[in-house]
C-alpha positions in Angstrom: 19.3 -0.8 39.4 22.9 -0.7 38.2 22.5 -4.0 36.3 19.4 -2.7 34.5 21.2 0.5 33.6 24.2 -1.4 32.1 21.9 -3.8 30.3 20.2 -0.8 28.7 23.5 0.7 27.8 24.6 -2.7 26.3 21.4 -2.7 24.2 22.1 0.8 22.9 25.7 -0.3 22.0 24.3 -3.3 20.1 21.7 -1.2 18.2 24.3 1.4 17.4 26.7 -1.3 16.1 23.9 -2.8 14.0 23.1 0.7 12.5 26.8 1.2 11.6 27.0 -2.2 10.0 23.8 -1.6 8.1 25.0 1.7 6.8 28.3 0.1 5.7 26.4 -2.7 3.9 24.0 -0.2 2.1 26.9 2.0 1.0 29.6 -0.7 0.2 27.3 -3.4 -1.3 24.7 -1.5 -3.2 24.0 -4.5 -5.6 23.3 -6.9 -2.7 21.2 -4.2 -0.9 19.2 -3.7 -4.1 18.6 -7.4 -4.5 17.4 -7.7 -0.8 15.0 -4.7 -1.3 13.6 -6.3 -4.5 13.1 -9.7 -2.8 11.4 -8.1 0.2 9.0 -6.0 -1.9 8.3 -9.0 -4.3 7.4 -11.1 -1.2 4.9 -8.5 0.1 3.3 -8.1 -3.4 3.0 -11.9 -3.8 1.2 -12.0 -0.4 -1.1 -9.3 -1.4 -0.1 -7.0 1.5 0.9 -4.1 -0.8 0.3 -3.2 -4.4 2.9 -3.1 -7.1 2.7 0.7 -7.3 3.3 1.0 -3.6 6.2 -1.5 -3.8 7.9 0.6 -6.5 7.6 3.7 -4.2 9.1 1.7 -1.3 12.0 0.5 -3.6 12.8 4.1 -4.6 12.9 5.2 -1.0 14.9 2.2 0.3 17.5 2.4 -2.6 17.9 6.1 -2.5 19.8 8.6 -0.4 16.9 9.1 2.1 17.5 5.6 3.5 21.2 6.2 3.9 20.6 9.5 5.7 18.1 7.8 8.1 20.5 5.0 8.9 23.4 7.4 9.3 21.3 9.5 11.6 20.5 6.6 13.8 24.1 5.6 14.0 25.2 9.2 14.8 22.5 9.7 17.4 23.3 6.3 19.1 27.1 7.2 19.2 26.3 10.6 20.5 24.1 9.3 23.3 26.7 6.7 24.2 29.4 9.3 24.4 27.2 11.6 26.5 26.4 8.8 28.9 30.1 7.9 29.1 31.1 11.4 29.9 28.4 11.8 32.5 29.4 8.5 34.2 33.0 9.6 34.3 32.1 13.1 35.5 30.0 11.8 38.4 32.8 9.4 39.3 30.7 6.3 38.8 33.3 4.7 36.5 36.4 6.3 38.1 37.2 3.4 40.4 36.5 0.8 37.8 39.5 1.6 35.6 
């Protein structure tokens, strides 16, 4: 039971770290991010999965502030959940003897 719990916590830490890195990349490297978005949408259009009009809508969404807010929200929620779990583990004394 404890091992499963800590594996899940580790996965949450990893996903939060990925979200923080992703947000950093989108904000600090906008040219590279735009190139990746363009390549991805061009790939789906070439495959015939989406139309060019829909691809343009996706590009506007992925390059705009909405994407940054969503990524930032995921990072903040992940960090908040990790902090809450950490405080609960310390409060219950689960981690007290481990330090």
